[in-house]
C-alpha positions in Angstrom: -3.2 -4.5 -43.5 -4.1 -8.1 -44.0 -7.1 -9.8 -42.3 -4.7 -11.9 -40.3 -2.8 -8.8 -39.0 -6.1 -7.0 -38.3 -7.3 -10.1 -36.3 -4.1 -10.1 -34.3 -4.5 -6.4 -33.5 -8.1 -7.0 -32.4 -7.0 -9.8 -30.2 -4.2 -7.8 -28.7 -6.6 -4.9 -28.1 -9.1 -7.1 -26.4 -6.4 -8.6 -24.3 -5.2 -5.2 -23.3 -8.8 -4.2 -22.4 -9.1 -7.3 -20.2 -5.8 -6.5 -18.5 -7.0 -3.0 -17.8 -10.2 -4.4 -16.3 -8.3 -6.8 -14.1 -5.9 -4.0 -13.1 -8.9 -1.9 -12.0 -10.1 -4.8 -9.9 -6.6 -5.3 -8.4 -6.4 -1.6 -7.6 -9.8 -1.7 -5.9 -8.7 -4.6 -3.7 -5.2 -3.3 -3.2 -3.7 -6.5 -4.6 -0.1 -5.6 -5.1 0.9 -9.1 -6.3 -1.7 -9.1 -9.0 -0.8 -5.6 -10.1 2.8 -6.7 -10.6 1.6 -9.7 -12.7 -0.6 -7.5 -14.8 2.2 -5.0 -15.4 4.2 -7.9 -17.0 1.2 -8.8 -19.1 0.8 -5.1 -20.2 4.5 -5.0 -21.1 4.2 -8.1 -23.3 1.1 -6.8 -25.1 2.6 -3.4 -25.6 5.8 -4.9 -27.0 3.9 -6.7 -29.6 1.7 -3.7 -30.4 4.8 -1.6 -30.9 5.9 -3.9 -33.6 2.5 -3.6 -35.3 2.2 0.2 -34.8 3.1 1.2 -38.4 0.3 -1.0 -39.6 -2.3 0.1 -37.0 -1.8 3.8 -37.8 -2.8 3.2 -41.4 -6.0 1.3 -40.6 -9.2 3.1 -39.5 -10.7 0.0 -37.9 -7.6 -0.6 -35.8 -7.4 3.0 -34.8 -11.0 2.9 -33.6 -10.3 -0.1 -31.5 -7.4 1.7 -29.8 -9.6 4.7 -29.1 -11.7 2.4 -27.0 -8.6 1.0 -25.3 -7.5 4.6 -24.6 -10.8 5.0 -22.6 -10.0 1.9 -20.6 -6.5 3.2 -19.9 -7.8 6.5 -18.7 -10.4 4.9 -16.4 -7.6 2.8 -14.9 -5.4 5.8 -14.4 -8.2 7.7 -12.7 -8.9 4.8 -10.4 -5.2 4.5 -9.5 -5.1 8.2 -8.7 -8.2 8.0 -6.6 -6.9 4.9 -4.7 -3.6 6.7 -4.0 -5.5 9.7 -2.6 -7.6 7.3 -0.4 -4.5 5.6 0.9 -2.8 8.9 1.6 -6.0 10.0 3.5 -6.0 6.8 5.6 -2.3 7.2 6.4 -2.9 10.9 7.2 -0.4 12.1 4.7 -1.1 15.1 2.5 0.6 15.1 -0.9 2.2 18.4 -1.9 1.7 17.8 -5.5 5.5 17.7 -6.0 7.7 15.1 -7.5 11.3 14.1 -6.8 14.0 13.4 -9.4 12.6 9.9 -10.1 9.1 11.3 -10.6 7.9 9.9 -7.3 5.3 11.9 -5.5 6.6 13.8 -2.5 4.7 14.5 0.7 5.4 17.2 3.3 4.5 14.8 6.2 6.8 11.9 5.2 10.4 12.0 6.1 13.0 12.2 3.3 14.5 8.8 2.5 18.0 10.0 3.4 16.8 10.9 6.9 15.5 7.5 7.7 18.8 6.6 9.3 17.9 8.9 12.1 14.9 6.8 13.1 
């Protein structure tokens, strides 16, 4: 891995960490528009990182950076799960822990989508 490639990986890693931090803030404030914008940013960074993946796996410094990014990703996922539980509690829905065919969470209290025509 050249110094230029390592610098690019570091910049991408730091950018991804910043996106995760902004995403946690958007989750905390329930800012749906910002979350959509950040999803596009994450996709862009992930696309570039996937191109560099063969190089990253061979470099110990780059792998260490992405271990730190993994911690950021886990923190964001935990916050998202906690926020979802809080919203469910506010709405009075109790998730069953199940998922439908599209991997969406299901709830015993919410009507099935196909039954919405009845309402």
